[in-house]
FIMAR-341266 format. One record per residue: x, y, z of N, C-alpha, C, CB in turn. Coordinates in steps of 0.05 Angstrom, whole numbers, plus 5000, padded with zeros to 4 digits. Glycine has a CB too. Example, Ala and Ser with C-alpha at 12.3 -4.5 7.8 and 13.67 -1.06 7.14 Angstrom:
526448865156524649105156526449345156522649115181/525749555142527349795143525850015157528249885114/
//
This chain:
071152718074072952648052071852748026073552348052/073352908011072352997985072852797963073553267978/071952847939072152647917075052597910070552747893/076752807911079552777904080952587924080953047904/080452627949081652457970080552167968081052567998/077952137962076751877959078151717937073751897955/078451847914079651707891082551637897079551877866/084051807911086751737918086851497937088151977932/084851487955084651257973084050997958082551307995/082251017938081550787921084050677907079350857901/085650867896088150777882090050647902089551017869/090250757926091950637947091050347953091950807972/088350317956087250047962087849847940084250067967/087549937915088049757893091049687891087149887866/092749877896095649817895096449637917097250077897/095149657940095749487963094549207960094749607989/092049187952090548937951090648797924087748977959/091348947903091248837876088748877862091848537878/086448867876083848917864081848987886082848667848/079649117877077449187896074849137882077749487906/072749117898070049077888068449327892068648837901/066649397873064949627875063249617901063049647851/062149387907060449357931062049417956059349067932/064549317958066149367981066849657984068649197980/067549787962068250077963065850237971069250167935/063450167961061050307969060550297999058650177954/061050058011060750028040062850178055060749728047/065350178045067550308058067250608060070150238043/066350728038066051018037063251118043066951118010/061350938046058651018052057351178030058651178077/057951108005056651237982055551027963058751427967/054051117943052750927925054650797906050651077909/053850557896055450417876055750577850054250137871/053650737844053750907820056151097822051151057816/056451217846058651407850061351267848058351537877/061551027860064050877858064750807830063850617875/062750717814063250657786064250897771060750547772/063051127776063951377763066851447771062051617771/067551407797070251437806072151257790070551387836/071451007787073150817774073450877744072050537777/071350987732071551067704073651287701068851157693/073451487718075351707717078251617722074551927737/078551437741081251337747082351167724081151167773/080551017711081450867688082351047665079250677678/080951267661081651457640084451577645079551687639/085151597670087851707677089951487677087751837705/089151237671091051017670091850917697093451107656/090250977718091050897745089850627753090151107765/087750537740086450277746085550147720084150307767/084849887722083549747700080949647711085349517689/078749717699076049627709075449357698073949827701/073849207714072648957705069848947717074348707714/068248757710065548737719065448717749064048497706/064448927762064048917791066349037807063648647800/068449137793070649237809072949357791071749027826/075349367802077649467788080149347799077749777790/082249347782084849237790087049427781085248957778/089549337787091849497777091849517747094549377788/092949727735093049747706094249507692094549997698/092949407672093949177657093248907669096749197654/091848897691091248647705089148487690090248697733/089248227692087248047681086347867704088247877656/083847867711082847707733082047437724080547857748/083147227737082546957728080346837746084946787729/078646677733076546537748076746247738073746657744/077746067755078145797747080245787725075445667738/079645627703081445607680080945817660081145337668/078745967662078146177643079046447652075046177637/080946567637081946827645080747037627085046827644/079247217638078047427622077347667640075547327607/077147897627076048127640073348177628077948387637/071248157644068548187633067848477629066448057653/066648547607065948827601063648907618065248857571/063849147629061849247648059449377633063049447667/057249227634054749337623055049437595053649557641/053149597585053249707558055349917554050549817551/056450027576058350247574060750157558059250327602/061549897560063949807547063449677520065449617564/060949617513060349497488060949687465057349407487/062249577444062949747421064250007430060449807404/066149987449067150227462068550417443069050157484/070150317424071550507406069650657388073550347389/067750527375065750687359064250887377063750507346/063450797401061950977418063651217426061050827443/066151177431067951397439068251597416070651297448/068451487391068651667368066151827364069251507342/063851697368061251827365061052047386058951627368/061751977411061552177433063352417428062352037459/065752367418067652587413066552767391070352487405/065352647370064152807348061852967358063252617326/060152847376057952997387058853227404056152807404/060753177421061753387439063053617423063753277459/064253547400065553757384063553947372067153627362/061053877371058954047361058054257381056553887352/058854227406058054397427059954637430057854247454/058854877429060455117431059755267457060055297407/061555447465061055607489058355757487063355807493/056955757509054455897511052055727504054556137493/052555487495050255317486049055177510051255107466/046455107507044954947527044454677515042355087536/045254467529045054187519043254027536047954067517/041653847524040153647538041353377533037053657530/041953227554043152957551041152757562045852937566/040152577545038552357555040352157568036852237532/039251967582040851757595041751547574039351617618/043951417580044951207562047951187563044051257534/049050967552051950917553053451107535052550637545/052451167511053851357493053551637503052751327465/051251717513050951987523052652027549047952047530/053251817563055051837586057851907576055051577603/058651787554061251857542061352147533061951667519/059052237522058852517514059152697539056152577501/057952617561058152777586061052797595056452647608/062552577592065352577600066952777583066552297598/066252787557067552977539066753267545066952907509/064153307551063153577557064253677583060153577558/065053497601066053567627068653727625066453327645/069953717602072353867598071954147585074253707580/069354207580068654467568067854667590066454427547/067654917581066755127600064655297587069155297609/063255447604061155637595059055497578062455857580/058155267586055855137574053955057596056754887557/051455007588049454907607048554627598046955097609/048654437616047854157609045554077627050253967612/043353987614040953887628040853587624038354037618/040553437645040553147642038753007663043353037644/037852767655036352597674038052357682033752507662/040552357674042452137679044052197704044252087655/043852017724045352057749048352027744044451857770/049351827729052251807724053252047709052851557709/051752147689052652377674052752627692050752427650/050752647709050652877728053052877746048052877744/053752637756056052617774058652697759056352327784/058952597735061352667719061452967714061252517693/059253087706059253377699059553547724056653437685/058753447747058853607771061753667780057453467794/063653527769066453577776067453837764068153337766/066053937744067054187730065454427740066854157699/066754607753065354847764064955057742066954957787/066155017719066055217698063655177679068555217682/061954987685059554947669057154947688059654687652/054754987676052354987692050954717688050455227685/050354577710049054317708046254337720050754107724/044354237705041554227714040653937713039654407696/039853827736039053547738036053527741040453407761/034753367724031853327726031253187752030753177701/029153267766028253117789026552877779026553297808/025252747797023552527789024052267803023752487760/023052047792023351777803025751637790020751617799/027451517806029851387795029051117783031951347818/029851077758029650807746032350677750028850827715/032350477767034850357777036450217754034350157799/035050107736036449957714038150137698034349827696/037250387693038750577677039950807693036950687655/039550807719040651017737039751297726043650997739/037251317720036251567708033551647720035951537677/032851897716030452007728028152017707030952297739/025851927716023551917698021051997713023251637686/018751997699016252047712015352337709016351977741/012952397720011752657718013452877728009052657732/014752837751016353047763018653117745017352967791/019952917734022252957715021353107691023552687707/019053037680018053167656017253457661015653007644/016053497684015253777691017653957695013553777717/019853847703022254007708023454117681024453837722/022454007659023454097633021654307620023653857614/019354357633017454557622018754827622014854557638/018554977600019755237599022655247591019455377625/023855007588026654987580026955017550027854707589/028955157541029655187513032555127509028955477502/033154907495035954817492036754827462036254527502/039354857458040354867430040254587417043154977429/041054387433041154117421040653907443043954067408/039453687435039053457452040653217440036053387455/042053077456043352827448041852597461046352827456/041152397444039552177454040651917442036652207447/040851707458041651447448039251257449043851327465/039551007440037450817439038550537435035350887417/036750337437037650057432037349987403035949877449/035750127388035350057360034450297344033349837357/034850277317033950487299033150367272036050707296/030950447262030250377234028550607222028650107233/028550617196027350847182024350867188027850827153/023050647193020150647197019350727226019050377191/020750617245019950647273021650847289020050387287/023650967276025351147291027251007310023651357306/027751137333029551007352027850887374031551217364/028650647383027050487401028750377424025650257387/027450277445028850167468027549907477028850367491/029149737490028049497502027149537531030149267501/027649777541026749847568023849947567028550067580/022750017590020050117591019850387575019150167620/017450467570017050707554018550947564014150767553/019751097546021351327553019951577545024151317540/017751647558016251887551017852147556013651907566/019852137574021352377580023052457555023252327604/023752267538025352337515023852517496026252087500/021252477494019552647477019452927488016752527474/019252947514019153217527021853357523018553187558/024053207525026653327520026953427492028853127527/026053257473026253327445024653577438025253097427/022353607451020653847446021954097457017953807459/023754067476025054307487027654377473025754247516/028454227453030954277439030454367410032654017439/032154547401031954637373032954427353033554897369/034854257362035954047345036253797362038654127333/035353567350035553307364037553127348032753167366/039553037362041652867350041652597363044453007352/041152387348041252117358044152007355039251927343/045151887376047851787376047751477380049651917399/048351337359048151037360050350917343045350947349/051650707354053550567337052150397317055450387355/053550307296052250177273050849917280054350137252/051549797302050249537310047349587316051649417333/046549837321043749887329041849907306043650147345/042849917281041149947258039649687253042750027233/037049727246035249507241034749327265036249327218/035249437288034249307313031849467322036549307336/029849327331027449467340026749387369025049397321/026849587387026049537414023149527418027249747432/022349467443019449437449018049707449019149307476/019449917456018150177459019650397442018050267488/018050567431019250787415020351007434017150907396/022751097428023951327441023151577427027051297443/023651597401022851817384022351727356025052047385/020351837342019951777314022051917297017151847305/022451837272024451957256023952247250024651807229/021452327249020852607243021552797266017952637235/022352687289023252857312026252877313022052747338/027652737295030552717296031752877272031552427295/033653047278034953217257037453087246035553487268/038852937263041452837255042052577270043753037260/043452387256044352137268047352127266042951887255/048752087288051652047287052151747292053152227309/053551617274054151337277057051287267052151157261/057851037269060650967261060850867233061850767281/063250837223063750777195063250487187066550847189/062150317205061450047197058550027188061949857220/057150257186054350257177054250147148053150537179/052349987142052049867115050950067095050249617116/051450007069050350177048047350177049051350077021/046149947055043249927056042050107078042449637061/043450107101042450277123042850567117043850207149/045050637104045450917096043251007076048150957083/042650827057040550897037037850927050040450677015/037150747069034550767082034351017098034150517100/036451097111036451337127036251587110038851357146/037551577087037551807068034751867059039351747044/033151667056030351707046028651857067029051437040/029451857092027951987113028552287113028451867140/030752367101031552647101033152727126029152817100/033752537143035252587168038252607161034752367189/039552807171042452837166043952607179043453107177/045952507165047652287175050552377177047352037157/051652337201054552387205055852127212054952607228/057952057196059351807200062151867211059551637174/062951737233065551787245067151527247065151917273/
//
């Protein structure tokens, strides 16, 4: 069964049953939950399903639990979704035919991958498994996936093997997200150290950080990249005057969408 047939079957199951769970679909089709989630994202974009935490339902459905009726947002992918989508679209618009792009893992960079998947004659290098799955649907672009050890929390590849796979690479631009940003510490994460981001940045002529405005003045446990390794920051229009002023002092270009 190819991916097109699988997604049609998923839609049929949802229309018949009303809703499905990621875990059940994974068992039914014998594929990973990451792949199922990517399928559901694509189906939701087409208006065929409505996703909720752990599964999907018919479009417009609201799943009730007891007296509390709510659709729980799935992981960071859905947090601040509108700003993130605007940021992702702005980032993707900077990519022209013939360019080589490096995509770090993350929720905003996954949205960039979805936008890039509609382009042709570009090369995308990524350590993100969900981004790789999304991009693999387009035969008109070249996809390079870093090898290495899977970090299950972020569904991304890390470690010595992943970093070595980037040696000799020369990219036009790198897009990187993070959990926090401030003028002193650069971009940071609450996850374990991300040494691969530094290797990616060294391989790119331009490094662009993509973060919604809620990330400003948040400081994670580990540094992703210092400010002097970042050329541009794309964020949304809710950024404060204070944060704009602080970033301006670093000399980093700021794009507000």
